[in-house]
C-alpha positions, 0 to 999 in steps of 0.5 A: 529526936527529943523525948522524955521518959515519965514512968513507963511512958515515952513522951516524944517532943520532936524528930528533927532529922527524920523523914517518915512515910505513912502508907495505908489502904483506903482508910488511915487507922494510926490517927495518932501518928498522923497527929504528930506529923509536924514533929518530923522533918517531913511526913507524907501519907499515901493511900495505896489504892490510889496508885504509885507513891514516891517514898524515896525521901523517907527514913522510916516507912509505916505500912497499915494492912487490913485485908490481904488479897492479891492486889495488896500483896503485890503492892506490899511486895513492890514497895518493900523490894524497892525500899529495902534500905529503909526501916519498914514497919508493918501494922496488921490486925493479926500479928500471927498471920503466917504469910506476913510472918514469912514475908517479914522474915524473907525481907529481914523486916522488923516484927509485925505490929498490932494495928492499934492506935494506942499513943504509947505503943506508937511512940515506942515503935517510933523510938525504936525506929529512930534509934535504928536510923541513927545507927545507920546514919552513923555507920554511913558517916564512918564508912564515908570518912574511912573511904576518904581516909584510905583513898586520898591520903596517908594519915595517922591519928594520935592521942596526945603524942601516942600513935593510935591509928595509921592507914594503909598509905602510911604503912606503905610509906614507912614500909611496915605493917606494924603500928609499933614500928611506925610509932618508933619511926615517928618518935626517932625522927626529930622533925616529925616528932617536933611538929606533933608535939608543937602542933606545927605544919612542915615540909620534910624530905623523905625516901619513899618505898621506891627509894626516891626522895620526895618533899612531903607536906605534914599537916596537923589537924587538932580536934576541938576539946580533945587530945586527938590529932590527925596528921596528914602526909601529902607528897608535894614534889620529887627532889632532884639532885641538882641546884638548878631544880625548881620546886614546882609541880604541874597542873595534874599533880596540883589537882591530885594534891588539891583533891587530897587537901579538900578531902582532908578539909572536909573532915577538919573544916579548915580555911583554904584559899588558892593564890594565882600569879599570872604574867599577863603579857606573856604572849606579847613578850614571846612575840617581842623577844626570843624563846630562850630569853623568856625561858630564862626570865620565867626560871628567874621568876619562879626562883623569886616567887619561891623565895617570897612565899612560905616554903610549905606552900607547894608551887604549881605551874599551871601553864608557862605563865600561870602559877598557883599555890594553896594557903590553908589555916589562914583567914581570907583577909590574911591571905589578901595581905600575904598576896599584896606583899608577894605582889609588891616584891615581884613588881619592885624587885627587878627580876630581869633587866631585859623582860618587862612583865605585867603581873596580875595576882589574885586570891580565891577562897575555896573553902565552900567550893568543890573540886570542879568549881575550883578547876573551872575558876582557875581556868577562867582566871588564867584566861581572863574570863573570870566572872567575879560577880559569882563571888563577893569581895570576901571570897575573891581579890585581884591586884594589878600593879605596874611600873613606869615601863607600861604605857598609860593606855595599857595601865588604864585598861588593866586598872579598869579590869582590876576594878571590875574583878574586885567590884570596886565602885567607880566615879567619873569626874569632869575636870575643867581648869583644875576644878571638878565639875559634877555632870552626873 
């Protein structure tokens, strides 16, 4: 809301985000309020004698009462009971009316207001109502952020390099309830303290409260125009004491990880994409080779893929032939370039001299998607049932690339599929004796 104070007068300019409902019996008396309706996000007035009203949209409710009778009392009682969370103001001619005073006290309403169409008086009440609505909205936002912080991930807040807040999951992770002890652990850990001072993201292996070693992703958010930082710690995968261990997580762990990342990014507005790598001909390979050969190939494939991507990007094996990892804090154009580089390495650096895979790689910008949309899109990409028309080229990208071992007809089929996925324009040319004849 914008307003000026001139002497003792409040001159209201506009209520940008406030919705107001104005209720009365038969005749509207607060004419000035009606005349300012265009200054609200929305304003609706209702004659209560004409029946049911829907005021669910409103932040503020003004109710005019001229005469008290059984019908008006029942209507008033019904409205207030159903809308107790709103800022309700009652206007009447007798502000000392004992029944209305008891009624307002019972429902914890604002004081009774004299039904007088005085511009200054109405604007003062509007200003009071606006302040209360804004306080409620701020409290609701803080509760929502607090719920996300405590429900989804371990989080610490720093002012410069000093720890000022740690949530319950951090306290459980470090096995102490004292903020001073957590601050000491952070400062004594060279890896953690370095990433805070140098504003970096990193994977760090730590022992949890159960004595198990896990690889944790440390992700730092820096607030604009301030020295405050949010450090989020997300468990990526359990470390196993064997060289043969492949650092992948399953689809269920990936979804939990994704929920954490989305909750974190809803606060920091961080760019986020998922990259999908699919062995498209996996089923044909199984039919033409033994299960053990394919198993060994997939193992080598994962090792290669892990060596090509950045180490802090945890790899998920969605199913036996479909792999996903998340890239954050990078534009979608950069993600596409990274994917192209990874794809070329997978194609041209021979993984296995027996198995010949067809690899399809794709990237999806998920910054504006919710968890259900992302999971549905992953399933569709995995099953070759993805409708790319739902996204433009700045949100979805796909690569199909083959070596000479793929037959020409199959290459044409996959290239055509890639053109559809990337919404690439096609032109059909008629070649006759080396000359292009336009038959369109």
